[in-house]
FIKOLZA-1660 file (N, C-alpha, C; in steps of 0.1 Angstrom, whole numbers, plus 5000, padded with zeros to 4 digits):
% residues 240
   i   px   py   pz ch aa at
   1 8053 7685 1088  A  M  N
   1 8054 7671 1087  A  M CA
   1 8056 7668 1072  A  M  C
   2 8065 7659 1069  A  S  N
   2 8068 7655 1055  A  S CA
   2 8057 7646 1050  A  S  C
   3 8054 7647 1038  A  R  N
   3 8043 7638 1032  A  R CA
   3 8049 7627 1023  A  R  C
   4 8046 7615 1026  A  S  N
   4 8051 7604 1018  A  S CA
   4 8041 7601 1006  A  S  C
   5 8046 7595 0996  A  R  N
   5 8038 7592 0984  A  R CA
   5 8039 7577 0980  A  R  C
   6 8028 7571 0978  A  V  N
   6 8028 7557 0974  A  V CA
   6 8026 7556 0959  A  V  C
   7 8035 7548 0953  A  I  N
   7 8033 7545 0938  A  I CA
   7 8030 7531 0936  A  I  C
   8 8020 7528 0928  A  R  N
   8 8016 7515 0925  A  R CA
   8 8026 7508 0917  A  R  C
   9 8031 7496 0921  A  L  N
   9 8041 7489 0913  A  L CA
   9 8037 7486 0899  A  L  C
  10 8024 7483 0897  A  E  N
  10 8020 7479 0883  A  E CA
  10 8021 7491 0873  A  E  C
  11 8023 7503 0879  A  N  N
  11 8024 7514 0870  A  N CA
  11 8038 7518 0866  A  N  C
  12 8048 7510 0872  A  I  N
  12 8062 7513 0869  A  I CA
  12 8067 7504 0857  A  I  C
  13 8073 7510 0847  A  Q  N
  13 8078 7503 0836  A  Q CA
  13 8091 7497 0839  A  Q  C
  14 8093 7484 0837  A  Q  N
  14 8105 7477 0840  A  Q CA
  14 8116 7481 0831  A  Q  C
  15 8128 7483 0837  A  F  N
  15 8140 7487 0829  A  F CA
  15 8147 7474 0825  A  F  C
  16 8150 7473 0812  A  Q  N
  16 8157 7462 0807  A  Q CA
  16 8171 7465 0803  A  Q  C
  17 8181 7458 0809  A  A  N
  17 8195 7461 0806  A  A CA
  17 8198 7456 0792  A  A  C
  18 8207 7463 0785  A  I  N
  18 8212 7459 0772  A  I CA
  18 8227 7459 0771  A  I  C
  19 8232 7451 0763  A  Q  N
  19 8247 7450 0761  A  Q CA
  19 8250 7459 0749  A  Q  C
  20 8255 7471 0751  A  V  N
  20 8257 7480 0740  A  V CA
  20 8269 7476 0731  A  V  C
  21 8277 7467 0736  A  L  N
  21 8289 7463 0728  A  L CA
  21 8285 7451 0719  A  L  C
  22 8274 7445 0721  A  S  N
  22 8270 7433 0712  A  S CA
  22 8263 7438 0699  A  S  C
  23 8263 7429 0689  A  D  N
  23 8257 7432 0677  A  D CA
  23 8243 7427 0677  A  D  C
  24 8233 7437 0677  A  P  N
  24 8219 7433 0678  A  P CA
  24 8214 7424 0666  A  P  C
  25 8222 7424 0655  A  G  N
  25 8218 7415 0644  A  G CA
  25 8225 7402 0643  A  G  C
  26 8233 7399 0653  A  A  N
  26 8242 7387 0653  A  A CA
  26 8233 7375 0651  A  A  C
  27 8237 7366 0642  A  V  N
  27 8231 7353 0640  A  V CA
  27 8238 7343 0647  A  V  C
  28 8232 7335 0656  A  G  N
  28 8239 7325 0663  A  G CA
  28 8243 7313 0655  A  G  C
  29 8251 7304 0662  A  G  N
  29 8256 7293 0655  A  G CA
  29 8270 7294 0651  A  G  C
  30 8276 7284 0645  A  P  N
  30 8290 7284 0641  A  P CA
  30 8294 7294 0631  A  P  C
  31 8306 7299 0631  A  V  N
  31 8311 7308 0621  A  V CA
  31 8312 7302 0607  A  V  C
  32 8305 7308 0597  A  V  N
  32 8306 7303 0583  A  V CA
  32 8308 7316 0575  A  V  C
  33 8320 7316 0568  A  I  N
  33 8323 7328 0559  A  I CA
  33 8329 7322 0546  A  I  C
  34 8323 7324 0535  A  P  N
  34 8327 7318 0523  A  P CA
  34 8342 7320 0520  A  P  C
  35 8349 7309 0516  A  N  N
  35 8363 7309 0511  A  N CA
  35 8373 7313 0522  A  N  C
  36 8369 7313 0535  A  C  N
  36 8378 7318 0545  A  C CA
  36 8382 7307 0555  A  C  C
  37 8393 7309 0561  A  M  N
  37 8397 7301 0573  A  M CA
  37 8401 7309 0584  A  M  C
  38 8399 7304 0596  A  Q  N
  38 8404 7311 0608  A  Q CA
  38 8419 7308 0610  A  Q  C
  39 8427 7318 0613  A  V  N
  39 8441 7316 0616  A  V CA
  39 8442 7321 0630  A  V  C
  40 8445 7312 0640  A  V  N
  40 8445 7316 0654  A  V CA
  40 8459 7315 0659  A  V  C
  41 8464 7327 0665  A  I  N
  41 8477 7327 0672  A  I CA
  41 8474 7324 0686  A  I  C
  42 8481 7313 0691  A  N  N
  42 8479 7308 0705  A  N CA
  42 8491 7312 0713  A  N  C
  43 8488 7319 0724  A  W  N
  43 8499 7323 0734  A  W CA
  43 8498 7315 0746  A  W  C
  44 8510 7311 0751  A  S  N
  44 8511 7305 0764  A  S CA
  44 8516 7315 0774  A  S  C
  45 8508 7317 0785  A  L  N
  45 8511 7327 0795  A  L CA
  45 8518 7321 0807  A  L  C
  46 8524 7330 0815  A  A  N
  46 8533 7325 0825  A  A CA
  46 8527 7316 0835  A  A  C
  47 8514 7317 0838  A  D  N
  47 8507 7309 0849  A  D CA
  47 8500 7297 0843  A  D  C
  48 8503 7294 0830  A  G  N
  48 8496 7283 0824  A  G CA
  48 8484 7286 0816  A  G  C
  49 8479 7298 0817  A  K  N
  49 8467 7302 0809  A  K CA
  49 8471 7304 0795  A  K  C
  50 8461 7305 0786  A  T  N
  50 8464 7308 0772  A  T CA
  50 8456 7320 0767  A  T  C
  51 8462 7326 0757  A  G  N
  51 8455 7337 0750  A  G CA
  51 8454 7334 0735  A  G  C
  52 8445 7340 0729  A  H  N
  52 8443 7337 0715  A  H CA
  52 8440 7350 0707  A  H  C
  53 8446 7351 0695  A  N  N
  53 8443 7362 0685  A  N CA
  53 8437 7355 0673  A  N  C
  54 8424 7358 0670  A  V  N
  54 8417 7352 0659  A  V CA
  54 8418 7361 0647  A  V  C
  55 8423 7356 0636  A  L  N
  55 8424 7363 0623  A  L CA
  55 8417 7355 0612  A  L  C
  56 8415 7361 0601  A  Y  N
  56 8408 7354 0590  A  Y CA
  56 8417 7355 0577  A  Y  C
  57 8418 7344 0570  A  G  N
  57 8425 7345 0557  A  G CA
  57 8415 7340 0546  A  G  C
  58 8415 7346 0535  A  R  N
  58 8406 7342 0524  A  R CA
  58 8414 7336 0513  A  R  C
  59 8410 7325 0507  A  S  N
  59 8416 7318 0496  A  S CA
  59 8408 7320 0484  A  S  C
  60 8414 7316 0472  A  A  N
  60 8408 7318 0459  A  A CA
  60 8396 7309 0458  A  A  C
  61 8397 7297 0465  A  G  N
  61 8386 7288 0464  A  G CA
  61 8383 7283 0478  A  G  C
  62 8378 7271 0479  A  V  N
  62 8375 7265 0492  A  V CA
  62 8388 7263 0500  A  V  C
  63 8390 7268 0512  A  P  N
  63 8402 7266 0519  A  P CA
  63 8405 7252 0522  A  P  C
  64 8418 7249 0522  A  A  N
  64 8423 7235 0525  A  A CA
  64 8435 7236 0534  A  A  C
  65 8433 7239 0547  A  P  N
  65 8444 7241 0556  A  P CA
  65 8451 7228 0559  A  P  C
  66 8464 7228 0560  A  T  N
  66 8473 7216 0562  A  T CA
  66 8482 7219 0574  A  T  C
  67 8488 7208 0578  A  Q  N
  67 8498 7209 0589  A  Q CA
  67 8510 7217 0584  A  Q  C
  68 8514 7215 0571  A  A  N
  68 8525 7223 0566  A  A CA
  68 8522 7238 0565  A  A  C
  69 8510 7241 0562  A  M  N
  69 8506 7255 0562  A  M CA
  69 8507 7261 0576  A  M  C
  70 8501 7254 0586  A  A  N
  70 8502 7259 0600  A  A CA
  70 8516 7261 0605  A  A  C
  71 8525 7251 0601  A  D  N
  71 8539 7252 0605  A  D CA
  71 8546 7264 0598  A  D  C
  72 8542 7266 0586  A  A  N
  72 8549 7277 0578  A  A CA
  72 8545 7291 0584  A  A  C
  73 8532 7292 0587  A  I  N
  73 8528 7305 0593  A  I CA
  73 8534 7307 0606  A  I  C
  74 8534 7297 0615  A  K  N
  74 8541 7298 0628  A  K CA
  74 8556 7302 0626  A  K  C
  75 8563 7296 0617  A  T  N
  75 8577 7299 0615  A  T CA
  75 8579 7313 0610  A  T  C
  76 8570 7317 0601  A  A  N
  76 8571 7331 0595  A  A CA
  76 8568 7341 0606  A  A  C
  77 8559 7338 0615  A  L  N
  77 8556 7348 0626  A  L CA
  77 8567 7349 0636  A  L  C
  78 8576 7339 0637  A  T  N
  78 8586 7339 0648  A  T CA
  78 8600 7338 0643  A  T  C
  79 8602 7343 0631  A  T  N
  79 8616 7345 0626  A  T CA
  79 8618 7359 0619  A  T  C
  80 8630 7363 0617  A  G  N
  80 8632 7375 0611  A  G CA
  80 8634 7387 0620  A  G  C
  81 8638 7398 0615  A  A  N
  81 8641 7410 0623  A  A CA
  81 8629 7416 0630  A  A  C
  82 8617 7415 0624  A  A  N
  82 8605 7421 0630  A  A CA
  82 8602 7412 0643  A  A  C
  83 8603 7399 0642  A  W  N
  83 8600 7391 0653  A  W CA
  83 8611 7393 0664  A  W  C
  84 8624 7394 0660  A  T  N
  84 8634 7396 0670  A  T CA
  84 8632 7409 0679  A  T  C
  85 8628 7420 0672  A  A  N
  85 8625 7432 0679  A  A CA
  85 8612 7431 0688  A  A  C
  86 8602 7425 0682  A  F  N
  86 8590 7423 0690  A  F CA
  86 8592 7413 0701  A  F  C
  87 8599 7402 0699  A  A  N
  87 8601 7392 0710  A  A CA
  87 8608 7399 0722  A  A  C
  88 8616 7409 0720  A  A  N
  88 8623 7415 0731  A  A CA
  88 8614 7423 0740  A  A  C
  89 8601 7426 0735  A  T  N
  89 8591 7433 0744  A  T CA
  89 8583 7423 0752  A  T  C
  90 8584 7410 0749  A  I  N
  90 8576 7399 0755  A  I CA
  90 8584 7393 0767  A  I  C
  91 8578 7391 0778  A  A  N
  91 8585 7385 0789  A  A CA
  91 8589 7371 0786  A  A  C
  92 8600 7366 0791  A  P  N
  92 8605 7352 0787  A  P CA
  92 8596 7341 0793  A  P  C
  93 8587 7344 0802  A  A  N
  93 8578 7334 0807  A  A CA
  93 8566 7332 0798  A  A  C
  94 8564 7340 0788  A  N  N
  94 8553 7340 0779  A  N CA
  94 8559 7336 0765  A  N  C
  95 8550 7329 0757  A  S  N
  95 8555 7325 0744  A  S CA
  95 8544 7325 0734  A  S  C
  96 8548 7326 0721  A  L  N
  96 8539 7323 0710  A  L CA
  96 8539 7308 0708  A  L  C
  97 8529 7301 0713  A  A  N
  97 8530 7287 0714  A  A CA
  97 8527 7280 0701  A  A  C
  98 8517 7284 0693  A  S  N
  98 8514 7277 0681  A  S CA
  98 8504 7285 0672  A  S  C
  99 8501 7280 0660  A  V  N
  99 8491 7286 0652  A  V CA
  99 8481 7275 0648  A  V  C
 100 8469 7278 0649  A  S  N
 100 8458 7268 0645  A  S CA
 100 8450 7273 0633  A  S  C
 101 8447 7264 0625  A  L  N
 101 8439 7267 0613  A  L CA
 101 8426 7259 0613  A  L  C
 102 8416 7266 0607  A  R  N
 102 8403 7259 0606  A  R CA
 102 8395 7265 0595  A  R  C
 103 8391 7258 0585  A  S  N
 103 8382 7263 0574  A  S CA
 103 8369 7266 0580  A  S  C
 104 8364 7278 0577  A  V  N
 104 8350 7282 0580  A  V CA
 104 8342 7284 0568  A  V  C
 105 8346 7279 0557  A  H  N
 105 8338 7279 0545  A  H CA
 105 8325 7271 0547  A  H  C
 106 8326 7261 0555  A  T  N
 106 8314 7254 0560  A  T CA
 106 8316 7251 0575  A  T  C
 107 8306 7248 0582  A  A  N
 107 8306 7246 0596  A  A CA
 107 8313 7233 0600  A  A  C
 108 8318 7233 0612  A  F  N
 108 8323 7221 0620  A  F CA
 108 8335 7215 0613  A  F  C
 109 8344 7222 0607  A  Q  N
 109 8356 7217 0601  A  Q CA
 109 8367 7215 0612  A  Q  C
 110 8376 7205 0610  A  P  N
 110 8386 7202 0620  A  P CA
 110 8396 7213 0622  A  P  C
 111 8402 7214 0634  A  I  N
 111 8413 7224 0637  A  I CA
 111 8426 7217 0635  A  I  C
 112 8435 7224 0628  A  I  N
 112 8449 7219 0625  A  I CA
 112 8459 7228 0632  A  I  C
 113 8467 7223 0641  A  T  N
 113 8476 7231 0649  A  T CA
 113 8491 7228 0645  A  T  C
 114 8499 7239 0645  A  S  N
 114 8513 7237 0642  A  S CA
 114 8520 7228 0652  A  S  C
 115 8530 7221 0647  A  A  N
 115 8537 7211 0656  A  A CA
 115 8550 7215 0662  A  A  C
 116 8555 7227 0658  A  G  N
 116 8568 7231 0663  A  G CA
 116 8568 7236 0678  A  G  C
 117 8580 7238 0683  A  A  N
 117 8581 7242 0697  A  A CA
 117 8576 7257 0698  A  A  C
 118 8572 7260 0711  A  A  N
 118 8568 7274 0714  A  A CA
 118 8580 7283 0712  A  A  C
 119 8577 7296 0709  A  S  N
 119 8587 7306 0708  A  S CA
 119 8586 7316 0719  A  S  C
 120 8594 7316 0729  A  P  N
 120 8593 7325 0741  A  P CA
 120 8598 7339 0738  A  P  C
 121 8593 7348 0746  A  G  N
 121 8598 7362 0745  A  G CA
 121 8612 7362 0750  A  G  C
 122 8619 7373 0746  A  T  N
 122 8633 7374 0750  A  T CA
 122 8635 7387 0759  A  T  C
 123 8624 7392 0764  A  G  N
 123 8625 7403 0773  A  G CA
 123 8633 7400 0786  A  G  C
 124 8637 7410 0793  A  T  N
 124 8646 7407 0804  A  T CA
 124 8639 7410 0818  A  T  C
 125 8626 7413 0818  A  T  N
 125 8620 7415 0831  A  T CA
 125 8607 7407 0832  A  T  C
 126 8601 7407 0843  A  S  N
 126 8589 7399 0845  A  S CA
 126 8577 7404 0837  A  S  C
 127 8566 7396 0837  A  S  N
 127 8555 7399 0828  A  S CA
 127 8545 7408 0835  A  S  C
 128 8538 7416 0827  A  L  N
 128 8527 7423 0831  A  L CA
 128 8515 7413 0834  A  L  C
 129 8505 7417 0842  A  P  N
 129 8494 7408 0844  A  P CA
 129 8488 7402 0831  A  P  C
 130 8483 7390 0832  A  N  N
 130 8477 7383 0820  A  N CA
 130 8467 7392 0812  A  N  C
 131 8459 7400 0820  A  E  N
 131 8448 7407 0813  A  E CA
 131 8453 7420 0806  A  E  C
 132 8465 7424 0808  A  V  N
 132 8471 7436 0802  A  V CA
 132 8475 7432 0788  A  V  C
 133 8471 7440 0778  A  A  N
 133 8474 7437 0764  A  A CA
 133 8476 7450 0757  A  A  C
 134 8481 7449 0745  A  L  N
 134 8482 7460 0735  A  L CA
 134 8473 7458 0723  A  L  C
 135 8465 7467 0720  A  A  N
 135 8455 7465 0709  A  A CA
 135 8462 7469 0696  A  A  C
 136 8460 7460 0686  A  V  N
 136 8465 7462 0673  A  V CA
 136 8452 7463 0664  A  V  C
 137 8451 7475 0657  A  T  N
 137 8439 7477 0649  A  T CA
 137 8442 7472 0635  A  T  C
 138 8431 7466 0629  A  L  N
 138 8432 7461 0615  A  L CA
 138 8423 7470 0607  A  L  C
 139 8429 7477 0597  A  R  N
 139 8421 7486 0589  A  R CA
 139 8419 7480 0575  A  R  C
 140 8408 7485 0568  A  T  N
 140 8406 7481 0555  A  T CA
 140 8404 7493 0546  A  T  C
 141 8401 7492 0533  A  G  N
 141 8398 7503 0525  A  G CA
 141 8384 7509 0527  A  G  C
 142 8377 7504 0536  A  L  N
 142 8363 7508 0539  A  L CA
 142 8362 7514 0553  A  L  C
 143 8352 7522 0555  A  T  N
 143 8349 7527 0568  A  T CA
 143 8338 7520 0575  A  T  C
 144 8336 7523 0588  A  G  N
 144 8325 7517 0595  A  G CA
 144 8330 7506 0604  A  G  C
 145 8323 7503 0616  A  P  N
 145 8328 7493 0625  A  P CA
 145 8329 7479 0619  A  P  C
 146 8320 7476 0610  A  Q  N
 146 8321 7462 0604  A  Q CA
 146 8333 7460 0595  A  Q  C
 147 8340 7471 0592  A  N  N
 147 8351 7470 0582  A  N CA
 147 8365 7472 0589  A  N  C
 148 8365 7471 0602  A  R  N
 148 8378 7471 0609  A  R CA
 148 8377 7461 0621  A  R  C
 149 8389 7458 0626  A  G  N
 149 8390 7449 0637  A  G CA
 149 8401 7452 0646  A  G  C
 150 8402 7444 0657  A  R  N
 150 8413 7446 0667  A  R CA
 150 8417 7432 0672  A  R  C
 151 8430 7430 0675  A  I  N
 151 8434 7419 0683  A  I CA
 151 8442 7424 0695  A  I  C
 152 8442 7417 0705  A  F  N
 152 8449 7421 0718  A  F CA
 152 8461 7412 0721  A  F  C
 153 8473 7418 0720  A  I  N
 153 8485 7410 0722  A  I CA
 153 8488 7409 0736  A  I  C
 154 8490 7397 0742  A  P  N
 154 8494 7396 0756  A  P CA
 154 8509 7394 0758  A  P  C
 155 8512 7393 0771  A  G  N
 155 8526 7388 0774  A  G CA
 155 8537 7398 0775  A  G  C
 156 8534 7411 0776  A  Y  N
 156 8545 7421 0775  A  Y CA
 156 8553 7421 0789  A  Y  C
 157 8566 7424 0788  A  A  N
 157 8574 7426 0799  A  A CA
 157 8571 7439 0806  A  A  C
 158 8572 7440 0819  A  N  N
 158 8568 7453 0826  A  N CA
 158 8578 7464 0823  A  N  C
 159 8589 7462 0817  A  V  N
 159 8598 7472 0813  A  V CA
 159 8592 7481 0802  A  V  C
 160 8582 7477 0795  A  N  N
 160 8575 7484 0785  A  N CA
 160 8565 7495 0790  A  N  C
 161 8564 7496 0803  A  V  N
 161 8555 7506 0809  A  V CA
 161 8563 7519 0810  A  V  C
 162 8559 7529 0803  A  D  N
 162 8566 7542 0803  A  D CA
 162 8560 7551 0814  A  D  C
 163 8566 7562 0817  A  S  N
 163 8561 7571 0828  A  S CA
 163 8547 7575 0824  A  S  C
 164 8539 7576 0834  A  G  N
 164 8524 7579 0832  A  G CA
 164 8517 7566 0829  A  G  C
 165 8523 7554 0831  A  N  N
 165 8517 7541 0829  A  N CA
 165 8512 7539 0815  A  N  C
 166 8519 7545 0805  A  V  N
 166 8516 7543 0791  A  V CA
 166 8526 7534 0785  A  V  C
 167 8524 7531 0772  A  V  N
 167 8533 7521 0765  A  V CA
 167 8545 7528 0760  A  V  C
 168 8557 7522 0762  A  L  N
 168 8569 7527 0757  A  L CA
 168 8569 7528 0742  A  L  C
 169 8573 7539 0736  A  P  N
 169 8572 7541 0721  A  P CA
 169 8579 7530 0714  A  P  C
 170 8590 7525 0718  A  A  N
 170 8597 7515 0711  A  A CA
 170 8589 7502 0711  A  A  C
 171 8581 7499 0721  A  C  N
 171 8572 7487 0722  A  C CA
 171 8561 7489 0711  A  C  C
 172 8556 7501 0710  A  M  N
 172 8545 7503 0700  A  M CA
 172 8551 7501 0686  A  M  C
 173 8563 7506 0684  A  T  N
 173 8569 7505 0670  A  T CA
 173 8571 7490 0667  A  T  C
 174 8577 7483 0676  A  A  N
 174 8580 7469 0674  A  A CA
 174 8568 7460 0672  A  A  C
 175 8557 7463 0679  A  T  N
 175 8545 7456 0678  A  T CA
 175 8538 7459 0664  A  T  C
 176 8538 7472 0660  A  T  N
 176 8532 7475 0647  A  T CA
 176 8540 7469 0636  A  T  C
 177 8553 7469 0636  A  T  N
 177 8561 7464 0626  A  T CA
 177 8559 7449 0624  A  T  C
 178 8559 7442 0636  A  W  N
 178 8556 7427 0635  A  W CA
 178 8542 7424 0630  A  W  C
 179 8532 7431 0635  A  A  N
 179 8518 7429 0630  A  A CA
 179 8516 7432 0616  A  A  C
 180 8522 7443 0611  A  Q  N
 180 8521 7446 0597  A  Q CA
 180 8526 7435 0588  A  Q  C
 181 8535 7427 0593  A  G  N
 181 8540 7416 0585  A  G CA
 181 8530 7405 0582  A  G  C
 182 8519 7405 0589  A  F  N
 182 8509 7395 0588  A  F CA
 182 8504 7394 0573  A  F  C
 183 8503 7406 0567  A  I  N
 183 8497 7406 0553  A  I CA
 183 8506 7398 0544  A  I  C
 184 8519 7400 0544  A  A  N
 184 8528 7392 0536  A  A CA
 184 8529 7377 0540  A  A  C
 185 8528 7375 0553  A  I  N
 185 8528 7361 0557  A  I CA
 185 8516 7353 0552  A  I  C
 186 8505 7359 0552  A  F  N
 186 8493 7353 0547  A  F CA
 186 8494 7351 0532  A  F  C
 187 8499 7361 0525  A  S  N
 187 8501 7361 0511  A  S CA
 187 8510 7349 0507  A  S  C
 188 8520 7346 0515  A  G  N
 188 8529 7336 0512  A  G CA
 188 8523 7322 0512  A  G  C
 189 8511 7321 0518  A  Q  N
 189 8503 7309 0518  A  Q CA
 189 8491 7310 0510  A  Q  C
 190 8491 7319 0500  A  S  N
 190 8480 7321 0490  A  S CA
 190 8467 7325 0498  A  S  C
 191 8469 7333 0508  A  L  N
 191 8457 7338 0516  A  L CA
 191 8458 7353 0516  A  L  C
 192 8446 7359 0516  A  T  N
 192 8445 7374 0518  A  T CA
 192 8440 7376 0532  A  T  C
 193 8447 7384 0540  A  L  N
 193 8443 7387 0554  A  L CA
 193 8430 7396 0553  A  L  C
 194 8420 7392 0559  A  V  N
 194 8407 7399 0558  A  V CA
 194 8400 7401 0572  A  V  C
 195 8391 7410 0572  A  I  N
 195 8381 7411 0583  A  I CA
 195 8370 7401 0579  A  I  C
 196 8368 7391 0588  A  G  N
 196 8357 7381 0585  A  G CA
 196 8344 7387 0591  A  G  C
 197 8334 7388 0582  A  Q  N
 197 8321 7393 0586  A  Q CA
 197 8310 7382 0586  A  Q  C
 198 8305 7378 0598  A  R  N
 198 8295 7368 0599  A  R CA
 198 8282 7373 0594  A  R  C
 199 8273 7364 0591  A  E  N
 199 8260 7367 0586  A  E CA
 199 8253 7376 0597  A  E  C
 200 8245 7386 0593  A  R  N
 200 8238 7394 0602  A  R CA
 200 8224 7396 0598  A  R  C
 201 8215 7395 0607  A  A  N
 201 8200 7398 0605  A  A CA
 201 8198 7413 0605  A  A  C
 202 8187 7417 0598  A  A  N
 202 8183 7431 0598  A  A CA
 202 8178 7435 0612  A  A  C
 203 8181 7447 0616  A  Y  N
 203 8176 7452 0629  A  Y CA
 203 8175 7467 0629  A  Y  C
 204 8168 7472 0639  A  T  N
 204 8167 7486 0641  A  T CA
 204 8175 7491 0653  A  T  C
 205 8184 7501 0650  A  G  N
 205 8193 7506 0661  A  G CA
 205 8186 7514 0671  A  G  C
 206 8193 7517 0682  A  I  N
 206 8186 7524 0693  A  I CA
 206 8182 7538 0690  A  I  C
 207 8188 7543 0679  A  T  N
 207 8183 7557 0674  A  T CA
 207 8173 7556 0663  A  T  C
 208 8169 7544 0660  A  G  N
 208 8159 7542 0649  A  G CA
 208 8164 7539 0636  A  G  C
 209 8177 7539 0634  A  T  N
 209 8183 7536 0621  A  T CA
 209 8181 7522 0617  A  T  C
 210 8177 7520 0605  A  Q  N
 210 8174 7506 0599  A  Q CA
 210 8187 7500 0594  A  Q  C
 211 8191 7489 0599  A  H  N
 211 8203 7482 0594  A  H CA
 211 8199 7469 0587  A  H  C
 212 8202 7469 0574  A  P  N
 212 8197 7458 0566  A  P CA
 212 8204 7445 0569  A  P  C
 213 8199 7434 0565  A  A  N
 213 8205 7421 0567  A  A CA
 213 8218 7421 0558  A  A  C
 214 8228 7413 0563  A  R  N
 214 8241 7412 0556  A  R CA
 214 8245 7397 0555  A  R  C
 215 8248 7393 0543  A  A  N
 215 8253 7379 0541  A  A CA
 215 8268 7379 0546  A  A  C
 216 8272 7367 0550  A  A  N
 216 8286 7365 0554  A  A CA
 216 8295 7370 0543  A  A  C
 217 8306 7377 0547  A  A  N
 217 8315 7382 0536  A  A CA
 217 8329 7385 0543  A  A  C
 218 8338 7390 0535  A  S  N
 218 8352 7393 0540  A  S CA
 218 8357 7405 0533  A  S  C
 219 8365 7413 0540  A  V  N
 219 8371 7426 0534  A  V CA
 219 8386 7426 0537  A  V  C
 220 8394 7428 0526  A  P  N
 220 8409 7427 0528  A  P CA
 220 8414 7437 0537  A  P  C
 221 8423 7433 0546  A  V  N
 221 8430 7442 0555  A  V CA
 221 8441 7449 0548  A  V  C
 222 8442 7462 0549  A  T  N
 222 8453 7470 0542  A  T CA
 222 8464 7475 0552  A  T  C
 223 8461 7475 0565  A  Q  N
 223 8470 7481 0574  A  Q CA
 223 8468 7475 0588  A  Q  C
 224 8479 7473 0596  A  L  N
 224 8478 7469 0610  A  L CA
 224 8487 7479 0618  A  L  C
 225 8482 7484 0629  A  L  N
 225 8490 7493 0636  A  L CA
 225 8485 7494 0651  A  L  C
 226 8494 7499 0660  A  V  N
 226 8490 7502 0673  A  V CA
 226 8487 7517 0673  A  V  C
 227 8474 7521 0675  A  R  N
 227 8470 7534 0673  A  R CA
 227 8473 7544 0685  A  R  C
 228 8474 7539 0697  A  D  N
 228 8477 7548 0708  A  D CA
 228 8485 7541 0719  A  D  C
 229 8490 7549 0728  A  N  N
 229 8499 7543 0738  A  N CA
 229 8492 7539 0751  A  N  C
 230 8480 7536 0751  A  H  N
 230 8473 7532 0763  A  H CA
 230 8472 7516 0763  A  H  C
 231 8475 7511 0775  A  W  N
 231 8473 7497 0777  A  W CA
 231 8459 7493 0777  A  W  C
 232 8456 7482 0771  A  D  N
 232 8442 7477 0771  A  D CA
 232 8441 7464 0780  A  D  C
 233 8429 7458 0781  A  S  N
 233 8428 7446 0789  A  S CA
 233 8418 7436 0783  A  S  C
 234 8421 7424 0786  A  Q  N
 234 8412 7413 0783  A  Q CA
 234 8409 7406 0796  A  Q  C
 235 8398 7408 0802  A  R  N
 235 8395 7403 0816  A  R CA
 235 8395 7388 0816  A  R  C
 236 8391 7382 0805  A  R  N
 236 8390 7367 0805  A  R CA
 236 8404 7361 0807  A  R  C
 237 8414 7368 0805  A  R  N
 237 8428 7363 0807  A  R CA
 237 8433 7365 0821  A  R  C
 238 8425 7371 0829  A  G  N
 238 8429 7375 0843  A  G CA
 238 8431 7363 0852  A  G  C
 239 8435 7366 0864  A  L  N
 239 8438 7355 0873  A  L CA
 239 8426 7348 0879  A  L  C
 240 8414 7355 0879  A  R  N
 240 8402 7349 0885  A  R CA
 240 8397 7338 0876  A  R  C
% end
């Protein structure tokens, strides 16, 4: 006869779930980073949903975003040989709709959005699902997770899926070339493309490492590239 065993519930330690991708030292509230502004690329997707890529530009003093600056950045992103090659990878039902600027030198500043028409993709096939994206890595001259970033580009045409369900090499090249141009585009508006670092409180990591508090800061981006040929995803852009 098998023997059962009774365990008293009060003797069981409760398991607490943790979000391993979150920053344990994150300080809540609005984004405030000295001398920086958010530069947001807004995408219009085929089913009416939107996607956003958030970048940061640092100015020599307090940022003063204007309509003319937003229009100039949008125009620079959507003209020239790099855009032409990149746009050919984007399905025609998707478009780079606008660019929005907001100073984050202090909290609660207004958003200024470019006024020009959307720039659609020129690809010849239908779109991949909204949540499918290609990750562009932003590198700096420093190492460590806080000194690099990623943006997820949406809207690719399904012709860019190579055998094995990976990204077609030409698509990777076109995306990297277009994204690398961000540095010069920002410079043309007297901005330095940076990784924006929010204020962080001190915390102890899960391995016992002590992480000191960090004031809000920014680190110049030196390179943008597509590192691998795997499709990524942003579930928030999905159909549900």
